[in-house]
ROTI-294023 format. One record per residue: x, y, z of N, C-alpha, C, O, CB in turn. Coordinates in steps of 0.001 Angstrom, whole numbers, padded with zeros to 6 digits, always signed. Atoms other than C-alpha are relative to their C-alpha. Last residue first. Glycine has a CB too. Layout:
ROTI-294023
XYZXYZXYZXYZXYZ/...
end
This chain:
ROTI-294023
-000297+002056-000137-020744-003901-042648-000843+000135+000826-001256-000842+001452+001626-001030+000618/+000074+000418+001534-021895+000077-043647+000516-001750+000048+000408-002540-000889+001254+001168-001097/+000969-000151+000334-022173+001586-040167-000478-000485-001362-001611-000258-001787-000078+001024+000231/+001549+000471-000998-019714+000285-038357-001181+000067-000325-002038-000644+000200-000291+000676+001127/+000333+001120+000031-017186+000306-041448-000942-000520+001183-001512-001611+001222+001101-000602-000145/+000415+000338+001448-017707+003705-042312+000234-001483+000235-000499-002069-000562+000937+000751-001353/+001819-000583+000356-017494+005139-038650-000222-001113-000927-000823-002095-000492-000367+001868-000955/+000972+000642-001146-013974+002910-038165-001506+000442+000022-002410-000379+000180+000564+000390+001452/+000179+001155+000427-012775+004221-041569-000545-000909+001283-001310-001849+001068+001282-000433-000665/+000818+000121+000791-013320+007762-040493-000400-001396-000687-001508-001604-001180+000346+000830-000715/+001341+000191-000762-011341+007326-036986-001259-000234-001327-002184-001019-001116-000333+001614+001108/+000649+001490-000392-008419+005417-038982-001799+000448+000583-002814-000245+000512+001213-000899+001639/+000065+001334+000922-007381+007937-041291-000762-001216+000892-001536-002082+000483+001722-000544-000459/+000770-000512+001192-007803+011613-039512-000261-000861-001105-000936-000543-002084+000630+001071-000544/+001291+000062+000048-006796+009704-036456-000767+000496-000831-001965+000221-000774-000362+000301+000823/+000553+001162-000150-003390+008527-038103-001592-000094+000466-002345-000966+000033+000853-000622+000880/+000159+000899+000969-002871+011572-039319-000603-001485-000276-001266-002024-001162+000931-000023-000224/+001217-000278+000203-003228+013400-036109-000101-000357-001517-001122+000127-002004-000348+001415+000436/+000815+000225-000627-000413+011268-035069-001686+000508-000502-002682-000215-000528+000568+000451+001089/-000069+001409+000124+002055+011553-037613-001658-000686+000928-002453-001541+000536+001747-000512+000818/+001138-000086+001140+000985+015616-037072+000311-001597-000987-000116-001666-002140+000295+001772-001157/+001807-000028+000298+002404+015194-033569-001017-000012-001566-002201-000326-001686-000448+001496+000648/+000683+000221+001450+005988+014505-034389-001365-000183+000485-002005-001197+000210+000568-001374-000982/-000757-001149+001221+008521+016227-031723-001032-000082-001355-001128+000764-002244+001953-000635-000616/+000960-000938+000092+006564+014282-028678+000089+000308-001159-000946+000162-001809+000023+001019+000795/-001351-001370-000120+008258+010826-029211-001350+001523-000490-002258+001607-001316+001995-000336-001943/+001100-001109+000210+005720+008167-027829+000851+000886-000328+001418+001415+000629-000981+000466+001177/+001302+000623+000814+007872+004591-027691-001100+001015-000682-001837+000706-001618-000873-000907+001075/+000350+000586+000936+011144+006692-026479-001004-000503-001375-000983-000231-002575+000147-000327+000453/-000963-001279+000220+010024+008907-023813+000309-000455-001855-000230+000020-002854+001820-000029+001362/+001464-000950+000682+007898+005871-022987+000509+000623-000812+000428+000184-001960-000904+001098+000864/+000152+000951+001106+011287+003873-022625-001147+000707-000317-001256+000964-001516-000098-001633+000242/-000623-000107+001041+012687+006953-020865-000676-001236-001181-000535-001123-002398+001542-000110+000454/+001340-000482+001321+009980+007030-018117+000883-000118-001222+000081-000173-002154-000805+001971+000066/-000661-001437+000808+012762+005681-015388-001506-000198-001555-002090-001055-002218+002584-000385-000804/+001017-000042+000898+011816+004082-011953+000499+001089-001337+000899+002251-001259-001385+000487+000871/+000115-001878+000480+015189+003420-010223-001182-000300-001211-001088-001081-002158+001982+000979-000933/-001233-000474-001018+015668-000181-008493-000472+001755-000596-000874+002698+000085+002162-000828-000491/-001003-000896+000444+012866-001619-010636+000767+000743+001544+000343+000879+002692-000844+001209-001121/+000677-001418+000374+011503-005026-009211+001107+001276-000332+002312+001213-000089-000987+000489+001384/-000079-001022-000931+013373-007794-010013-001004+000748+000093-001766+000871-000866+000939+000726-000154/+001242+000688-000668+012359-010798-012678+000177+001053+001567-000568+000738+002495+000236-002162+000224/+000602-000054+000468+014610-009270-015346-001289+000199+000761-002248+000928+000509+000277-000695-000648/+000782+000853-000814+017675-008958-013481-001689+000252-000706-002117+001354-000364+000237+000503+001798/-000690+000369-000435+020568-007963-015694-001209-001020+000819-001221-002251+000849+000965+000977+000474/-000951+000606+000250+018980-007105-019216+000245-001369+001633-000024-002569+001573+001183+001337-000353/+000741+000821+000911+015630-005498-018141+001445-001402-000272+001308-002561+000118-000590+001175-001667/+001282+000810-001287+017580-003554-015250-000531-001274-000754-000342-002384-000257-001753+001190+000436/-000520+000973-001124+020509-002827-018125-000551-000767+001460-000117-001711+002119+000920+000666+000394/-000203+001123+001142+017874-001535-020567+001003-001141+001126+000737-002266+001550+001070+000780-001780/-000843-000635+001474+016126+000600-017978+000753-001047-000513+000588-002127+000054+001160+001321+000234/-001822+000402-001035+013405-000303-015323+000595+000387-001781+000098+000620-002883+000529-002688+000999/-000328-001244-000960+009327+001317-015881+001985-000217+000109+002759+000552+000678-001086-000265+001968/-000283-000991+001105+008659-000903-019084+000355+001388+000958+000575+002522+000531-001479+000200-001170/-001033+000216+000606+009731-003849-017224-000048+001136-000464+001039+001656-000714+000154-001033-000771/-000871+000040-000654+006940-003560-014684+001796+000568-000275+002628+001144+000425-000267-001154+000191/+000117-001015-000546+004209-002835-016833+001415+000279+001106+001825+001405+001386-001397-000099+000568/-000007-000503+000823+004994-005996-018706+000335+001409+000468+001408+001917+000142-000990-000313-000629/-001334+000228+000478+005285-007843-015501+000545+000925-000852+001614+001454-000546+000092-001139-000602/-001034-000608-000734+001956-006743-014864+001814-000235+000249+002559+000477+000923-000582-000152+001066/+000116-001761+000184+000645-007400-018020+001106+000871+001091+002027+001677+000959-001878+000575+000499/-000442-000180+000898+002077-011338-017545+000193+001593-000503+001210+002148-000917-000634-000787-000628/-001440-000119+000092+000608-011650-014272+001200+000794-001545+001924+001788-001487+000234-001593+000201/-000046-001462-000589-003040-010959-015247+001485+000397+000176+002011+001418-000268-000790+000111+001494/+000229-001185+000796-004032-013565-017244+000640+001383+000237+000783+002361-000496-001281+000191+000045/-000493+000466+001549-001952-016397-015523-000347+001177-000908+000526+001717-001587-000840-001475-000634/-001133-000521-000305-003613-014843-012065+001117-000511-001272+002125+000192-001202+000335-000465+001538/-000039-001395-000421-007070-014810-013153+001544+000087+000211+002015+001065-000370-000963+000370+001378/+000079-000462+001860-006663-018585-014739+000069+001483+000350+000899+001991-000403-001784-000481-001160/-001030+000347+000881-005592-019751-011212+000609+000623-001392+001691+000880-001920-000347-001056-000244/-001159-000592-000871-007982-017871-009424+000766-000323-000612+001255+000630-001219+000292-000291+001307/+000422-001403+000086-010857-019355-011542+001141+000812+000249+001532+001483-000706-001102+000353+000950/-000138-000045+001557-009423-022569-011154+000371+001262-000568+001407+001702-001066-001252-000365-000669/-001498+000172-000209-009719-022103-007139+000838+000015-001619+001953+000504-001804+000238-001623+000898/-000665-001226-000390-013025-020979-007766+001214-000186+000167+001827+000862-000035-000441+000585+001071/+000596-000795+001184-014254-024008-009883+001288+001544+000548+002292+002027+000025-002354+000316+000163/-001129+000236+000968-012415-026665-007171-000267+001341-001286+000738+001670-001916-000148-001856-000700/-001258-000839-000493-014842-024324-004453+001732-000568-001151+002769+000074-001321+000178-000557+002168/-000657-001692+000211-017402-025122-006295+000900+000566+000223+001396+001503-000402-000403+000852+000430/+000161+000128+001577-017220-028911-007321+000253+001888+000265+001074+002659-000231-001944-000886-000882/-001408+000252+000506-016101-029463-003342-000152+000455-001522+000993+000639-001934+000525-001682+000185/+000135+001503+000842-020197-027839-002116+001997-000103-000598+002579+000953-000846-001629+000229-001912/-001057-000076+001284-020303-025313+000099+000427-001683-000360+000717-002782+000113+001645+001051+000520/-001446+000803+000027-023023-025738+002349+000632+000272-001597+000226+000345-002757-000273-001940+000323/-000481-000370+001765-025487-022915+002951+000976-001504+000154+001543-001784+001210+001260+002069-000453/-000968+001012-000136-027771-023552+006092+000599+000448-001032-000104+001141-001768-000347-001447+000030/-000220+000904+000710-030633-020856+006159+001435-000741+000209+002153-000116+000990-000235+000508-001177/-000921-000827+000869-031093-018028+008894+000372-002073-000708+000629-003077-000043+001713+001398+001181/
end
């Protein structure tokens, strides 16, 4: 069995890497938690967990009454992506 040595550089590198991952992931998790709160909970206690999970923010952000806008966007964006992919 080989004797593995752990160097100080490697330990510092992994600690810095872990810190960077935490810095990059925490805002995403915080935004997800805020999206599940009501407006009053966001204003009064933005750092706490949601007391009641509310999906009304998603209902306001994605209105289901207007599907023609979504289909129009898909019809305009999809061909543009294909054309730019193959002709640029």
